[in-house]
N, CA, C, O and CB atoms as a CASP TS submission, in Angstrom:
PFRMAT TS
TARGET T0000
AUTHOR 0000-0000-0000
METHOD Language model
MODEL 1
PARENT N/A
ATOM      1  N   UNK     1       0.854  -1.189   0.000  1.00  0.00           N
ATOM      2  CA  UNK     1       0.000   0.000   0.000  1.00  0.00           C
ATOM      3  C   UNK     1       0.894   1.245   0.000  1.00  0.00           C
ATOM      4  O   UNK     1       1.815   1.332   0.812  1.00  0.00           O
ATOM      5  CB  UNK     1      -0.969   0.002   1.239  1.00  0.00           C
ATOM      6  N   UNK     2       0.647   2.193  -0.878  1.00  0.00           N
ATOM      7  CA  UNK     2       1.475   3.407  -0.929  1.00  0.00           C
ATOM      8  C   UNK     2       1.136   4.371   0.206  1.00  0.00           C
ATOM      9  O   UNK     2       0.077   4.280   0.826  1.00  0.00           O
ATOM     10  CB  UNK     2       1.298   4.112  -2.277  1.00  0.00           C
ATOM     11  N   UNK     3       2.058   5.293   0.460  1.00  0.00           N
ATOM     12  CA  UNK     3       1.781   6.361   1.419  1.00  0.00           C
ATOM     13  C   UNK     3       0.594   7.173   0.908  1.00  0.00           C
ATOM     14  O   UNK     3       0.390   7.293  -0.300  1.00  0.00           O
ATOM     15  CB  UNK     3       3.038   7.274   1.633  1.00  0.00           C
ATOM     16  N   UNK     4      -0.180   7.724   1.828  1.00  0.00           N
ATOM     17  CA  UNK     4      -1.349   8.491   1.423  1.00  0.00           C
ATOM     18  C   UNK     4      -1.629   9.628   2.406  1.00  0.00           C
ATOM     19  O   UNK     4      -1.059   9.676   3.497  1.00  0.00           O
ATOM     20  CB  UNK     4      -2.570   7.575   1.313  1.00  0.00           C
ATOM     21  N   UNK     5      -2.490  10.518   2.014  1.00  0.00           N
ATOM     22  CA  UNK     5      -2.914  11.641   2.853  1.00  0.00           C
ATOM     23  C   UNK     5      -4.391  11.465   3.165  1.00  0.00           C
ATOM     24  O   UNK     5      -5.201  11.232   2.268  1.00  0.00           O
ATOM     25  CB  UNK     5      -2.646  13.019   2.151  1.00  0.00           C
ATOM     26  N   UNK     6      -4.733  11.577   4.439  1.00  0.00           N
ATOM     27  CA  UNK     6      -6.121  11.457   4.869  1.00  0.00           C
ATOM     28  C   UNK     6      -6.548  12.717   5.615  1.00  0.00           C
ATOM     29  O   UNK     6      -5.731  13.423   6.206  1.00  0.00           O
ATOM     30  CB  UNK     6      -6.310  10.212   5.758  1.00  0.00           C
ATOM     31  N   UNK     7      -7.830  12.968   5.569  1.00  0.00           N
ATOM     32  CA  UNK     7      -8.414  14.129   6.236  1.00  0.00           C
ATOM     33  C   UNK     7      -8.578  13.845   7.725  1.00  0.00           C
ATOM     34  O   UNK     7      -9.001  12.755   8.111  1.00  0.00           O
ATOM     35  CB  UNK     7      -9.775  14.498   5.602  1.00  0.00           C
ATOM     36  N   UNK     8      -8.249  14.813   8.549  1.00  0.00           N
ATOM     37  CA  UNK     8      -8.600  14.762   9.970  1.00  0.00           C
ATOM     38  C   UNK     8     -10.009  15.370  10.041  1.00  0.00           C
ATOM     39  O   UNK     8     -10.176  16.585  10.150  1.00  0.00           O
ATOM     40  CB  UNK     8      -7.532  15.556  10.906  1.00  0.00           C
ATOM     41  N   UNK     9     -11.006  14.495   9.977  1.00  0.00           N
ATOM     42  CA  UNK     9     -12.388  14.945   9.763  1.00  0.00           C
ATOM     43  C   UNK     9     -12.902  15.893  10.841  1.00  0.00           C
ATOM     44  O   UNK     9     -13.463  16.941  10.521  1.00  0.00           O
ATOM     45  CB  UNK     9     -13.295  13.756   9.687  1.00  0.00           C
ATOM     46  N   UNK    10     -12.723  15.547  12.098  1.00  0.00           N
ATOM     47  CA  UNK    10     -13.270  16.387  13.165  1.00  0.00           C
ATOM     48  C   UNK    10     -12.630  17.779  13.192  1.00  0.00           C
ATOM     49  O   UNK    10     -13.357  18.772  13.226  1.00  0.00           O
ATOM     50  CB  UNK    10     -13.074  15.704  14.514  1.00  0.00           C
ATOM     51  N   UNK    11     -11.298  17.886  13.176  1.00  0.00           N
ATOM     52  CA  UNK    11     -10.712  19.236  13.132  1.00  0.00           C
ATOM     53  C   UNK    11     -11.106  20.014  11.877  1.00  0.00           C
ATOM     54  O   UNK    11     -11.309  21.227  11.935  1.00  0.00           O
ATOM     55  CB  UNK    11      -9.199  19.143  13.209  1.00  0.00           C
ATOM     56  N   UNK    12     -11.215  19.320  10.744  1.00  0.00           N
ATOM     57  CA  UNK    12     -11.590  19.981   9.500  1.00  0.00           C
ATOM     58  C   UNK    12     -12.997  20.559   9.600  1.00  0.00           C
ATOM     59  O   UNK    12     -13.212  21.722   9.256  1.00  0.00           O
ATOM     60  CB  UNK    12     -11.500  19.002   8.323  1.00  0.00           C
ATOM     61  N   UNK    13     -13.952  19.766  10.063  1.00  0.00           N
ATOM     62  CA  UNK    13     -15.341  20.245  10.151  1.00  0.00           C
ATOM     63  C   UNK    13     -15.477  21.346  11.203  1.00  0.00           C
ATOM     64  O   UNK    13     -16.260  22.277  11.016  1.00  0.00           O
ATOM     65  CB  UNK    13     -16.293  19.079  10.486  1.00  0.00           C
ATOM     66  N   UNK    14     -14.732  21.257  12.298  1.00  0.00           N
ATOM     67  CA  UNK    14     -14.763  22.325  13.314  1.00  0.00           C
ATOM     68  C   UNK    14     -14.192  23.622  12.748  1.00  0.00           C
ATOM     69  O   UNK    14     -14.749  24.699  12.961  1.00  0.00           O
ATOM     70  CB  UNK    14     -13.970  21.903  14.577  1.00  0.00           C
ATOM     71  N   UNK    15     -13.080  23.511  12.026  1.00  0.00           N
ATOM     72  CA  UNK    15     -12.463  24.705  11.433  1.00  0.00           C
ATOM     73  C   UNK    15     -13.399  25.350  10.418  1.00  0.00           C
ATOM     74  O   UNK    15     -13.500  26.575  10.354  1.00  0.00           O
ATOM     75  CB  UNK    15     -11.125  24.346  10.762  1.00  0.00           C
ATOM     76  N   UNK    16     -14.085  24.528   9.624  1.00  0.00           N
ATOM     77  CA  UNK    16     -15.019  25.060   8.628  1.00  0.00           C
ATOM     78  C   UNK    16     -16.183  25.780   9.318  1.00  0.00           C
ATOM     79  O   UNK    16     -16.607  26.849   8.880  1.00  0.00           O
ATOM     80  CB  UNK    16     -15.552  23.921   7.721  1.00  0.00           C
ATOM     81  N   UNK    17     -16.689  25.189  10.391  1.00  0.00           N
ATOM     82  CA  UNK    17     -17.786  25.825  11.124  1.00  0.00           C
ATOM     83  C   UNK    17     -17.334  27.140  11.763  1.00  0.00           C
ATOM     84  O   UNK    17     -18.050  28.139  11.702  1.00  0.00           O
ATOM     85  CB  UNK    17     -18.328  24.873  12.203  1.00  0.00           C
ATOM     86  N   UNK    18     -16.151  27.140  12.372  1.00  0.00           N
ATOM     87  CA  UNK    18     -15.636  28.359  12.993  1.00  0.00           C
ATOM     88  C   UNK    18     -15.360  29.450  11.963  1.00  0.00           C
ATOM     89  O   UNK    18     -15.451  30.639  12.267  1.00  0.00           O
ATOM     90  CB  UNK    18     -14.366  28.054  13.773  1.00  0.00           C
ATOM     91  N   UNK    19     -15.025  29.041  10.754  1.00  0.00           N
ATOM     92  CA  UNK    19     -14.779  30.012   9.675  1.00  0.00           C
ATOM     93  C   UNK    19     -16.079  30.543   9.085  1.00  0.00           C
ATOM     94  O   UNK    19     -16.057  31.457   8.261  1.00  0.00           O
ATOM     95  CB  UNK    19     -13.936  29.375   8.569  1.00  0.00           C
ATOM     96  N   UNK    20     -17.217  29.976   9.499  1.00  0.00           N
ATOM     97  CA  UNK    20     -18.513  30.484   9.064  1.00  0.00           C
ATOM     98  C   UNK    20     -19.122  29.793   7.862  1.00  0.00           C
ATOM     99  O   UNK    20     -20.131  30.261   7.335  1.00  0.00           O
ATOM    100  CB  UNK    20     -18.388  31.901   8.763  1.00  0.00           C
ATOM    101  N   UNK    21     -18.538  28.688   7.412  1.00  0.00           N
ATOM    102  CA  UNK    21     -19.102  27.947   6.276  1.00  0.00           C
ATOM    103  C   UNK    21     -20.244  27.069   6.783  1.00  0.00           C
ATOM    104  O   UNK    21     -20.025  26.140   7.560  1.00  0.00           O
ATOM    105  CB  UNK    21     -18.005  27.079   5.560  1.00  0.00           C
ATOM    106  N   UNK    22     -21.455  27.371   6.339  1.00  0.00           N
ATOM    107  CA  UNK    22     -22.644  26.696   6.853  1.00  0.00           C
ATOM    108  C   UNK    22     -23.071  25.485   6.032  1.00  0.00           C
ATOM    109  O   UNK    22     -24.008  24.779   6.406  1.00  0.00           O
ATOM    110  CB  UNK    22     -23.774  27.665   6.918  1.00  0.00           C
ATOM    111  N   UNK    23     -22.390  25.243   4.916  1.00  0.00           N
ATOM    112  CA  UNK    23     -22.749  24.096   4.076  1.00  0.00           C
ATOM    113  C   UNK    23     -21.523  23.628   3.308  1.00  0.00           C
ATOM    114  O   UNK    23     -20.537  24.353   3.175  1.00  0.00           O
ATOM    115  CB  UNK    23     -23.899  24.457   3.097  1.00  0.00           C
ATOM    116  N   UNK    24     -21.607  22.393   2.802  1.00  0.00           N
ATOM    117  CA  UNK    24     -20.537  21.879   1.945  1.00  0.00           C
ATOM    118  C   UNK    24     -20.394  22.758   0.704  1.00  0.00           C
ATOM    119  O   UNK    24     -19.288  22.957   0.202  1.00  0.00           O
ATOM    120  CB  UNK    24     -20.817  20.410   1.539  1.00  0.00           C
ATOM    121  N   UNK    25     -21.504  23.277   0.218  1.00  0.00           N
ATOM    122  CA  UNK    25     -21.462  24.134  -0.973  1.00  0.00           C
ATOM    123  C   UNK    25     -20.655  25.407  -0.706  1.00  0.00           C
ATOM    124  O   UNK    25     -19.798  25.781  -1.507  1.00  0.00           O
ATOM    125  CB  UNK    25     -22.891  24.498  -1.422  1.00  0.00           C
ATOM    126  N   UNK    26     -20.929  26.068   0.415  1.00  0.00           N
ATOM    127  CA  UNK    26     -20.214  27.305   0.746  1.00  0.00           C
ATOM    128  C   UNK    26     -18.724  27.040   0.936  1.00  0.00           C
ATOM    129  O   UNK    26     -17.883  27.819   0.488  1.00  0.00           O
ATOM    130  CB  UNK    26     -20.801  27.943   2.017  1.00  0.00           C
ATOM    131  N   UNK    27     -18.411  25.941   1.598  1.00  0.00           N
ATOM    132  CA  UNK    27     -17.008  25.587   1.804  1.00  0.00           C
ATOM    133  C   UNK    27     -16.334  25.261   0.477  1.00  0.00           C
ATOM    134  O   UNK    27     -15.220  25.714   0.213  1.00  0.00           O
ATOM    135  CB  UNK    27     -16.890  24.396   2.766  1.00  0.00           C
ATOM    136  N   UNK    28     -17.003  24.484  -0.349  1.00  0.00           N
ATOM    137  CA  UNK    28     -16.448  24.106  -1.653  1.00  0.00           C
ATOM    138  C   UNK    28     -16.193  25.337  -2.511  1.00  0.00           C
ATOM    139  O   UNK    28     -15.178  25.422  -3.202  1.00  0.00           O
ATOM    140  CB  UNK    28     -17.395  23.141  -2.384  1.00  0.00           C
ATOM    141  N   UNK    29     -17.113  26.286  -2.464  1.00  0.00           N
ATOM    142  CA  UNK    29     -16.945  27.517  -3.243  1.00  0.00           C
ATOM    143  C   UNK    29     -15.708  28.273  -2.775  1.00  0.00           C
ATOM    144  O   UNK    29     -14.934  28.765  -3.596  1.00  0.00           O
ATOM    145  CB  UNK    29     -18.199  28.415  -3.124  1.00  0.00           C
ATOM    146  N   UNK    30     -15.516  28.370  -1.464  1.00  0.00           N
ATOM    147  CA  UNK    30     -14.345  29.056  -0.920  1.00  0.00           C
ATOM    148  C   UNK    30     -13.057  28.309  -1.246  1.00  0.00           C
ATOM    149  O   UNK    30     -12.000  28.922  -1.399  1.00  0.00           O
ATOM    150  CB  UNK    30     -14.483  29.220   0.591  1.00  0.00           C
ATOM    151  N   UNK    31     -13.145  26.986  -1.351  1.00  0.00           N
ATOM    152  CA  UNK    31     -11.981  26.159  -1.658  1.00  0.00           C
ATOM    153  C   UNK    31     -11.721  26.059  -3.163  1.00  0.00           C
ATOM    154  O   UNK    31     -10.664  25.586  -3.581  1.00  0.00           O
ATOM    155  CB  UNK    31     -12.168  24.769  -1.077  1.00  0.00           C
ATOM    156  N   UNK    32     -12.675  26.500  -3.969  1.00  0.00           N
ATOM    157  CA  UNK    32     -12.606  26.415  -5.423  1.00  0.00           C
ATOM    158  C   UNK    32     -12.537  24.968  -5.911  1.00  0.00           C
ATOM    159  O   UNK    32     -11.759  24.629  -6.803  1.00  0.00           O
ATOM    160  CB  UNK    32     -11.401  27.188  -5.930  1.00  0.00           C
ATOM    161  N   UNK    33     -13.384  24.115  -5.294  1.00  0.00           N
ATOM    162  CA  UNK    33     -13.548  22.723  -5.730  1.00  0.00           C
ATOM    163  C   UNK    33     -15.043  22.439  -5.825  1.00  0.00           C
ATOM    164  O   UNK    33     -15.860  23.241  -5.374  1.00  0.00           O
ATOM    165  CB  UNK    33     -12.838  21.715  -4.740  1.00  0.00           C
ATOM    166  N   UNK    34     -15.395  21.312  -6.406  1.00  0.00           N
ATOM    167  CA  UNK    34     -16.808  20.921  -6.498  1.00  0.00           C
ATOM    168  C   UNK    34     -17.350  20.521  -5.129  1.00  0.00           C
ATOM    169  O   UNK    34     -16.629  19.972  -4.296  1.00  0.00           O
ATOM    170  CB  UNK    34     -16.985  19.760  -7.496  1.00  0.00           C
ATOM    171  N   UNK    35     -18.623  20.804  -4.916  1.00  0.00           N
ATOM    172  CA  UNK    35     -19.266  20.398  -3.665  1.00  0.00           C
ATOM    173  C   UNK    35     -19.154  18.909  -3.464  1.00  0.00           C
ATOM    174  O   UNK    35     -18.932  18.449  -2.344  1.00  0.00           O
ATOM    175  CB  UNK    35     -20.731  20.815  -3.648  1.00  0.00           C
ATOM    176  N   UNK    36     -19.305  18.139  -4.541  1.00  0.00           N
ATOM    177  CA  UNK    36     -19.238  16.684  -4.419  1.00  0.00           C
ATOM    178  C   UNK    36     -17.858  16.229  -3.949  1.00  0.00           C
ATOM    179  O   UNK    36     -17.741  15.200  -3.284  1.00  0.00           O
ATOM    180  CB  UNK    36     -19.580  16.024  -5.757  1.00  0.00           C
ATOM    181  N   UNK    37     -16.821  16.981  -4.287  1.00  0.00           N
ATOM    182  CA  UNK    37     -15.477  16.641  -3.820  1.00  0.00           C
ATOM    183  C   UNK    37     -15.403  16.777  -2.307  1.00  0.00           C
ATOM    184  O   UNK    37     -14.884  15.890  -1.629  1.00  0.00           O
ATOM    185  CB  UNK    37     -14.416  17.539  -4.494  1.00  0.00           C
ATOM    186  N   UNK    38     -15.912  17.869  -1.777  1.00  0.00           N
ATOM    187  CA  UNK    38     -15.923  18.067  -0.326  1.00  0.00           C
ATOM    188  C   UNK    38     -16.730  16.957   0.342  1.00  0.00           C
ATOM    189  O   UNK    38     -16.277  16.370   1.324  1.00  0.00           O
ATOM    190  CB  UNK    38     -16.508  19.456   0.037  1.00  0.00           C
ATOM    191  N   UNK    39     -17.904  16.670  -0.175  1.00  0.00           N
ATOM    192  CA  UNK    39     -18.765  15.645   0.402  1.00  0.00           C
ATOM    193  C   UNK    39     -18.090  14.279   0.377  1.00  0.00           C
ATOM    194  O   UNK    39     -18.137  13.545   1.365  1.00  0.00           O
ATOM    195  CB  UNK    39     -20.093  15.587  -0.345  1.00  0.00           C
ATOM    196  N   UNK    40     -17.469  13.936  -0.735  1.00  0.00           N
ATOM    197  CA  UNK    40     -16.817  12.621  -0.870  1.00  0.00           C
ATOM    198  C   UNK    40     -15.579  12.497   0.010  1.00  0.00           C
ATOM    199  O   UNK    40     -15.320  11.426   0.558  1.00  0.00           O
ATOM    200  CB  UNK    40     -16.432  12.371  -2.324  1.00  0.00           C
ATOM    201  N   UNK    41     -14.814  13.569   0.153  1.00  0.00           N
ATOM    202  CA  UNK    41     -13.649  13.510   1.048  1.00  0.00           C
ATOM    203  C   UNK    41     -14.118  13.391   2.497  1.00  0.00           C
ATOM    204  O   UNK    41     -13.552  12.610   3.262  1.00  0.00           O
ATOM    205  CB  UNK    41     -12.746  14.768   0.870  1.00  0.00           C
ATOM    206  N   UNK    42     -15.134  14.147   2.882  1.00  0.00           N
ATOM    207  CA  UNK    42     -15.658  14.067   4.250  1.00  0.00           C
ATOM    208  C   UNK    42     -16.232  12.695   4.587  1.00  0.00           C
ATOM    209  O   UNK    42     -16.147  12.247   5.730  1.00  0.00           O
ATOM    210  CB  UNK    42     -16.724  15.118   4.453  1.00  0.00           C
ATOM    211  N   UNK    43     -16.815  12.031   3.594  1.00  0.00           N
ATOM    212  CA  UNK    43     -17.392  10.709   3.839  1.00  0.00           C
ATOM    213  C   UNK    43     -16.352   9.597   3.773  1.00  0.00           C
ATOM    214  O   UNK    43     -16.642   8.454   4.126  1.00  0.00           O
ATOM    215  CB  UNK    43     -18.491  10.433   2.838  1.00  0.00           C
ATOM    216  N   UNK    44     -15.143   9.926   3.325  1.00  0.00           N
ATOM    217  CA  UNK    44     -14.096   8.910   3.218  1.00  0.00           C
ATOM    218  C   UNK    44     -14.091   8.167   1.903  1.00  0.00           C
ATOM    219  O   UNK    44     -13.297   7.245   1.714  1.00  0.00           O
ATOM    220  CB  UNK    44     -14.237   7.933   4.318  1.00  0.00           C
ATOM    221  N   UNK    45     -14.974   8.557   0.981  1.00  0.00           N
ATOM    222  CA  UNK    45     -15.039   7.891  -0.325  1.00  0.00           C
ATOM    223  C   UNK    45     -13.939   8.357  -1.277  1.00  0.00           C
ATOM    224  O   UNK    45     -13.682   7.715  -2.294  1.00  0.00           O
ATOM    225  CB  UNK    45     -16.394   8.133  -0.961  1.00  0.00           C
ATOM    226  N   UNK    46     -13.292   9.474  -0.946  1.00  0.00           N
ATOM    227  CA  UNK    46     -12.254  10.050  -1.801  1.00  0.00           C
ATOM    228  C   UNK    46     -11.138  10.587  -0.916  1.00  0.00           C
ATOM    229  O   UNK    46     -11.388  11.206   0.118  1.00  0.00           O
ATOM    230  CB  UNK    46     -12.833  11.178  -2.714  1.00  0.00           C
ATOM    231  N   UNK    47      -9.912  10.342  -1.336  1.00  0.00           N
ATOM    232  CA  UNK    47      -8.777  10.905  -0.605  1.00  0.00           C
ATOM    233  C   UNK    47      -8.554  12.337  -1.088  1.00  0.00           C
ATOM    234  O   UNK    47      -8.778  12.638  -2.261  1.00  0.00           O
ATOM    235  CB  UNK    47      -7.485  10.036  -0.803  1.00  0.00           C
ATOM    236  N   UNK    48      -8.116  13.217  -0.195  1.00  0.00           N
ATOM    237  CA  UNK    48      -7.883  14.602  -0.609  1.00  0.00           C
ATOM    238  C   UNK    48      -6.743  14.702  -1.615  1.00  0.00           C
ATOM    239  O   UNK    48      -5.651  14.182  -1.388  1.00  0.00           O
ATOM    240  CB  UNK    48      -7.579  15.473   0.608  1.00  0.00           C
ATOM    241  N   UNK    49      -7.007  15.369  -2.716  1.00  0.00           N
ATOM    242  CA  UNK    49      -5.997  15.595  -3.738  1.00  0.00           C
ATOM    243  C   UNK    49      -5.403  16.982  -3.602  1.00  0.00           C
ATOM    244  O   UNK    49      -5.753  17.727  -2.687  1.00  0.00           O
ATOM    245  CB  UNK    49      -6.589  15.408  -5.130  1.00  0.00           C
ATOM    246  N   UNK    50      -4.503  17.333  -4.513  1.00  0.00           N
ATOM    247  CA  UNK    50      -3.811  18.624  -4.422  1.00  0.00           C
ATOM    248  C   UNK    50      -4.753  19.835  -4.416  1.00  0.00           C
ATOM    249  O   UNK    50      -4.537  20.770  -3.645  1.00  0.00           O
ATOM    250  CB  UNK    50      -2.850  18.756  -5.571  1.00  0.00           C
ATOM    251  N   UNK    51      -5.784  19.835  -5.252  1.00  0.00           N
ATOM    252  CA  UNK    51      -6.704  20.978  -5.300  1.00  0.00           C
ATOM    253  C   UNK    51      -7.488  21.099  -3.994  1.00  0.00           C
ATOM    254  O   UNK    51      -7.710  22.206  -3.504  1.00  0.00           O
ATOM    255  CB  UNK    51      -7.675  20.839  -6.491  1.00  0.00           C
ATOM    256  N   UNK    52      -7.904  19.975  -3.435  1.00  0.00           N
ATOM    257  CA  UNK    52      -8.635  19.973  -2.163  1.00  0.00           C
ATOM    258  C   UNK    52      -7.736  20.494  -1.052  1.00  0.00           C
ATOM    259  O   UNK    52      -8.143  21.350  -0.267  1.00  0.00           O
ATOM    260  CB  UNK    52      -9.147  18.551  -1.820  1.00  0.00           C
ATOM    261  N   UNK    53      -6.516  19.978  -0.988  1.00  0.00           N
ATOM    262  CA  UNK    53      -5.582  20.368   0.071  1.00  0.00           C
ATOM    263  C   UNK    53      -5.273  21.854  -0.006  1.00  0.00           C
ATOM    264  O   UNK    53      -5.350  22.559   1.000  1.00  0.00           O
ATOM    265  CB  UNK    53      -4.285  19.553  -0.025  1.00  0.00           C
ATOM    266  N   UNK    54      -4.924  22.330  -1.190  1.00  0.00           N
ATOM    267  CA  UNK    54      -4.612  23.753  -1.353  1.00  0.00           C
ATOM    268  C   UNK    54      -5.825  24.613  -1.025  1.00  0.00           C
ATOM    269  O   UNK    54      -5.696  25.638  -0.356  1.00  0.00           O
ATOM    270  CB  UNK    54      -4.133  24.041  -2.785  1.00  0.00           C
ATOM    271  N   UNK    55      -7.002  24.204  -1.491  1.00  0.00           N
ATOM    272  CA  UNK    55      -8.220  24.957  -1.217  1.00  0.00           C
ATOM    273  C   UNK    55      -8.544  25.006   0.262  1.00  0.00           C
ATOM    274  O   UNK    55      -8.949  26.046   0.781  1.00  0.00           O
ATOM    275  CB  UNK    55      -9.379  24.359  -1.968  1.00  0.00           C
ATOM    276  N   UNK    56      -8.366  23.878   0.945  1.00  0.00           N
ATOM    277  CA  UNK    56      -8.635  23.827   2.383  1.00  0.00           C
ATOM    278  C   UNK    56      -7.693  24.749   3.146  1.00  0.00           C
ATOM    279  O   UNK    56      -8.118  25.471   4.048  1.00  0.00           O
ATOM    280  CB  UNK    56      -8.502  22.390   2.904  1.00  0.00           C
ATOM    281  N   UNK    57      -6.416  24.723   2.784  1.00  0.00           N
ATOM    282  CA  UNK    57      -5.446  25.570   3.477  1.00  0.00           C
ATOM    283  C   UNK    57      -5.720  27.045   3.233  1.00  0.00           C
ATOM    284  O   UNK    57      -5.504  27.873   4.117  1.00  0.00           O
ATOM    285  CB  UNK    57      -4.030  25.225   3.034  1.00  0.00           C
ATOM    286  N   UNK    58      -6.190  27.374   2.045  1.00  0.00           N
ATOM    287  CA  UNK    58      -6.529  28.761   1.732  1.00  0.00           C
ATOM    288  C   UNK    58      -7.811  29.190   2.465  1.00  0.00           C
ATOM    289  O   UNK    58      -7.838  30.242   3.105  1.00  0.00           O
ATOM    290  CB  UNK    58      -6.699  28.938   0.206  1.00  0.00           C
ATOM    291  N   UNK    59      -8.868  28.375   2.370  1.00  0.00           N
ATOM    292  CA  UNK    59     -10.166  28.731   2.935  1.00  0.00           C
ATOM    293  C   UNK    59     -10.184  28.685   4.459  1.00  0.00           C
ATOM    294  O   UNK    59     -10.954  29.407   5.094  1.00  0.00           O
ATOM    295  CB  UNK    59     -11.224  27.812   2.393  1.00  0.00           C
ATOM    296  N   UNK    60      -9.350  27.849   5.041  1.00  0.00           N
ATOM    297  CA  UNK    60      -9.376  27.663   6.491  1.00  0.00           C
ATOM    298  C   UNK    60      -8.143  28.233   7.189  1.00  0.00           C
ATOM    299  O   UNK    60      -7.795  27.825   8.297  1.00  0.00           O
ATOM    300  CB  UNK    60      -9.500  26.194   6.813  1.00  0.00           C
ATOM    301  N   UNK    61      -7.488  29.186   6.519  1.00  0.00           N
ATOM    302  CA  UNK    61      -6.338  29.855   7.117  1.00  0.00           C
ATOM    303  C   UNK    61      -6.758  30.465   8.450  1.00  0.00           C
ATOM    304  O   UNK    61      -7.824  31.079   8.487  1.00  0.00           O
ATOM    305  CB  UNK    61      -5.767  30.945   6.164  1.00  0.00           C
ATOM    306  N   UNK    62      -6.038  30.353   9.511  1.00  0.00           N
ATOM    307  CA  UNK    62      -4.627  30.035   9.658  1.00  0.00           C
ATOM    308  C   UNK    62      -4.329  28.564   9.944  1.00  0.00           C
ATOM    309  O   UNK    62      -3.223  28.239  10.376  1.00  0.00           O
ATOM    310  CB  UNK    62      -4.059  30.859  10.741  1.00  0.00           C
ATOM    311  N   UNK    63      -5.291  27.669   9.714  1.00  0.00           N
ATOM    312  CA  UNK    63      -5.029  26.250   9.928  1.00  0.00           C
ATOM    313  C   UNK    63      -3.894  25.811   9.001  1.00  0.00           C
ATOM    314  O   UNK    63      -3.735  26.338   7.900  1.00  0.00           O
ATOM    315  CB  UNK    63      -6.315  25.399   9.680  1.00  0.00           C
ATOM    316  N   UNK    64      -3.117  24.844   9.462  1.00  0.00           N
ATOM    317  CA  UNK    64      -1.993  24.336   8.688  1.00  0.00           C
ATOM    318  C   UNK    64      -2.251  22.898   8.277  1.00  0.00           C
ATOM    319  O   UNK    64      -3.179  22.253   8.765  1.00  0.00           O
ATOM    320  CB  UNK    64      -0.688  24.439   9.489  1.00  0.00           C
ATOM    321  N   UNK    65      -1.414  22.406   7.371  1.00  0.00           N
ATOM    322  CA  UNK    65      -1.551  21.048   6.858  1.00  0.00           C
ATOM    323  C   UNK    65      -1.732  20.047   7.993  1.00  0.00           C
ATOM    324  O   UNK    65      -2.665  19.245   7.977  1.00  0.00           O
ATOM    325  CB  UNK    65      -0.333  20.672   6.017  1.00  0.00           C
ATOM    326  N   UNK    66      -0.845  20.097   8.973  1.00  0.00           N
ATOM    327  CA  UNK    66      -0.867  19.119  10.065  1.00  0.00           C
ATOM    328  C   UNK    66      -2.131  19.209  10.916  1.00  0.00           C
ATOM    329  O   UNK    66      -2.489  18.244  11.592  1.00  0.00           O
ATOM    330  CB  UNK    66       0.347  19.309  10.948  1.00  0.00           C
ATOM    331  N   UNK    67      -2.805  20.346  10.891  1.00  0.00           N
ATOM    332  CA  UNK    67      -4.047  20.516  11.645  1.00  0.00           C
ATOM    333  C   UNK    67      -5.225  19.815  10.968  1.00  0.00           C
ATOM    334  O   UNK    67      -6.131  19.319  11.637  1.00  0.00           O
ATOM    335  CB  UNK    67      -4.356  21.999  11.815  1.00  0.00           C
ATOM    336  N   UNK    68      -5.200  19.781   9.638  1.00  0.00           N
ATOM    337  CA  UNK    68      -6.353  19.307   8.866  1.00  0.00           C
ATOM    338  C   UNK    68      -6.160  17.938   8.224  1.00  0.00           C
ATOM    339  O   UNK    68      -7.134  17.255   7.907  1.00  0.00           O
ATOM    340  CB  UNK    68      -6.673  20.295   7.801  1.00  0.00           C
ATOM    341  N   UNK    69      -4.913  17.539   8.035  1.00  0.00           N
ATOM    342  CA  UNK    69      -4.619  16.308   7.280  1.00  0.00           C
ATOM    343  C   UNK    69      -3.533  15.510   7.982  1.00  0.00           C
ATOM    344  O   UNK    69      -2.788  16.031   8.812  1.00  0.00           O
ATOM    345  CB  UNK    69      -4.186  16.639   5.829  1.00  0.00           C
ATOM    346  N   UNK    70      -3.462  14.230   7.627  1.00  0.00           N
ATOM    347  CA  UNK    70      -2.396  13.398   8.186  1.00  0.00           C
ATOM    348  C   UNK    70      -1.832  12.517   7.076  1.00  0.00           C
ATOM    349  O   UNK    70      -2.542  12.109   6.156  1.00  0.00           O
ATOM    350  CB  UNK    70      -2.921  12.527   9.378  1.00  0.00           C
ATOM    351  N   UNK    71      -0.558  12.241   7.187  1.00  0.00           N
ATOM    352  CA  UNK    71       0.110  11.347   6.235  1.00  0.00           C
ATOM    353  C   UNK    71       0.140   9.974   6.851  1.00  0.00           C
ATOM    354  O   UNK    71       0.582   9.798   7.987  1.00  0.00           O
ATOM    355  CB  UNK    71       1.556  11.839   5.881  1.00  0.00           C
ATOM    356  N   UNK    72      -0.336   8.990   6.092  1.00  0.00           N
ATOM    357  CA  UNK    72      -0.365   7.607   6.545  1.00  0.00           C
ATOM    358  C   UNK    72       0.671   6.849   5.745  1.00  0.00           C
ATOM    359  O   UNK    72       0.618   6.798   4.516  1.00  0.00           O
ATOM    360  CB  UNK    72      -1.787   6.972   6.387  1.00  0.00           C
ATOM    361  N   UNK    73       1.599   6.271   6.447  1.00  0.00           N
ATOM    362  CA  UNK    73       2.675   5.521   5.797  1.00  0.00           C
ATOM    363  C   UNK    73       2.152   4.155   5.350  1.00  0.00           C
ATOM    364  O   UNK    73       1.566   3.413   6.137  1.00  0.00           O
ATOM    365  CB  UNK    73       3.890   5.356   6.753  1.00  0.00           C
ATOM    366  N   UNK    74       2.372   3.843   4.088  1.00  0.00           N
ATOM    367  CA  UNK    74       1.972   2.550   3.562  1.00  0.00           C
ATOM    368  C   UNK    74       2.993   1.489   3.896  1.00  0.00           C
ATOM    369  O   UNK    74       4.187   1.773   3.993  1.00  0.00           O
ATOM    370  CB  UNK    74       1.770   2.625   2.066  1.00  0.00           C
ATOM    371  N   UNK    75       2.533   0.286   4.070  1.00  0.00           N
ATOM    372  CA  UNK    75       3.449  -0.819   4.365  1.00  0.00           C
ATOM    373  C   UNK    75       3.251  -1.977   3.434  1.00  0.00           C
ATOM    374  O   UNK    75       3.945  -2.988   3.549  1.00  0.00           O
ATOM    375  CB  UNK    75       3.277  -1.284   5.782  1.00  0.00           C
TER
END
């Protein structure tokens, strides 16, 4: 299994709520990704890709990578 990046769901959703995003649509718009991408990453059906990661860091500033995501080492 290769190394991968996973969302820290609880900190991510708390940060989005504190930033004032009341829906996946509003958050997705601020992140400049599709709403379905946000929904699928939150549900675990999709791993966060570069556009999601960059959008999250921009929309949820001052949160940092380590606050919102984790690297899982593959074995």
